[in-house]
C-alpha positions as CSV (number, residue, x, y, z in Angstrom):
1,M,113.1,144.7,88.5
2,T,114.4,147.4,90.9
3,Y,117.1,145.7,92.8
4,D,117.0,147.4,96.2
5,A,113.3,147.2,97.0
6,D,112.6,144.0,95.1
7,I,115.6,142.1,96.3
8,R,115.1,143.0,100.0
9,G,111.5,141.8,99.7
10,H,112.9,138.3,99.1
11,L,115.1,138.2,102.2
12,P,115.7,136.3,104.3
13,L,116.2,133.4,102.1
14,A,115.6,129.8,103.1
15,P,119.1,128.2,103.7
16,H,118.7,125.8,100.8
17,V,117.8,128.6,98.5
18,F,120.9,130.5,99.5
19,Q,123.0,127.3,98.9
20,I,121.6,126.9,95.4
21,L,122.6,130.5,94.6
22,L,126.0,129.9,96.0
23,S,126.5,126.8,93.9
24,L,125.7,128.7,90.8
25,L,127.9,131.7,91.3
26,E,130.8,130.2,89.3
27,E,129.2,127.8,86.8
28,D,126.0,126.5,85.3
29,L,125.0,123.2,86.9
30,H,122.2,120.6,86.5
31,G,120.1,119.3,89.4
32,Y,122.2,116.3,90.4
33,A,125.4,118.4,90.3
34,L,123.7,121.0,92.5
35,L,122.7,118.3,95.0
36,K,126.4,117.1,95.2
37,D,127.9,120.6,95.3
38,I,125.6,121.6,98.2
39,A,126.2,118.4,100.2
40,E,130.1,118.7,99.7
41,R,130.3,122.5,100.5
42,T,128.2,122.0,103.7
43,G,130.1,118.9,104.8
44,G,126.9,116.9,104.5
45,E,125.0,119.2,106.9
46,M,122.6,120.0,104.1
47,A,121.4,117.2,102.0
48,L,118.5,118.2,99.9
49,G,116.0,115.9,98.4
50,T,115.2,116.2,94.7
51,S,111.6,117.5,95.2
52,T,112.9,120.3,97.5
53,L,115.6,121.2,95.0
54,Y,113.4,121.2,91.9
55,A,110.6,123.2,93.7
56,A,113.2,125.9,94.6
57,L,114.7,125.8,91.1
58,Q,111.3,126.3,89.5
59,R,110.4,129.2,91.8
60,L,113.8,130.8,91.2
61,V,113.3,130.6,87.5
62,K,109.7,131.9,87.7
63,E,110.9,134.8,89.8
64,G,113.7,135.7,87.3
65,F,116.7,134.8,89.6
66,L,117.7,131.8,87.5
67,E,117.4,130.7,83.9
68,E,117.5,127.4,82.2
69,V,120.3,127.1,79.7
70,D,121.6,124.6,77.2
71,P,123.9,121.9,78.4
72,P,127.6,122.3,77.6
73,V,128.5,121.1,74.1
74,D,130.7,118.3,75.6
75,E,127.7,117.0,77.8
76,E,127.4,113.3,77.5
77,S,124.3,112.2,79.3
78,R,123.1,108.6,79.0
79,G,119.6,109.5,79.9
80,P,117.3,112.4,79.0
81,P,119.0,115.8,78.5
82,R,119.7,117.4,81.8
83,K,118.4,120.8,82.7
84,Y,121.1,123.3,83.4
85,F,120.6,126.5,85.4
86,R,122.4,129.8,85.5
87,L,122.2,132.8,87.8
88,T,120.7,135.9,86.2
89,G,121.8,139.4,87.2
90,E,118.9,139.6,89.6
91,G,120.0,136.2,91.0
92,R,123.5,137.5,91.6
93,A,122.1,140.6,93.4
94,L,119.9,138.4,95.5
95,A,122.9,136.2,96.5
96,R,124.9,139.3,97.3
97,A,122.1,140.8,99.4
98,E,121.7,137.6,101.4
99,A,125.5,137.4,101.9
100,L,125.5,141.0,103.3
101,R,122.5,140.1,105.6
102,V,124.2,137.0,106.9
103,G,127.4,139.0,107.5
104,R,125.5,141.6,109.5
105,L,124.1,138.8,111.6
106,H,127.6,137.3,112.1
107,R,128.8,140.7,113.4
108,M,125.7,141.1,115.6
109,V,126.5,137.6,117.2
110,G,130.1,138.7,117.7
111,E,128.9,141.6,119.9
112,T,126.9,139.3,122.2
113,A,127.9,136.9,125.1
114,L,127.5,134.1,122.5
115,A,130.8,135.3,120.9
116,E,132.8,134.1,123.8
117,A,131.0,130.7,123.9
118,L,131.5,130.3,120.1
119,G,135.1,131.3,120.4
120,S,135.8,128.6,122.9
121,A,134.1,125.9,120.8
122,G,136.4,123.9,118.3
123,A,136.3,124.8,114.6
124,G,133.1,123.5,113.0
125,E,131.5,122.6,116.5
126,E,128.5,124.0,118.0
127,G,129.1,125.7,121.3
128,A,126.5,126.3,123.9
């Protein structure tokens, strides 16, 4: 995969897809752990359903951005084995490209009349 052209062709990412990539930046996780991490990191703003999560995971694996990996040796699951996911090099490049894109959007907003309205809103609040 040639990163520049192929990665840009996948942008912009759906917000839930970007959140999945962010969750996997530092460690391999299984589906339920991904759901919890995303909900916690977004303060409950994004609570994915399992069908949405697993459809996105399957697509990301198929496209080469994620790979399924064996569970950790100390994994103790009382049910069927959990599927763990890991970012590939292409997945890291995709996350980085989306982060850069979002950063550019943030700077653009800062150069508009919205910046003043957002600056007067409390932290974490939506201003109008």
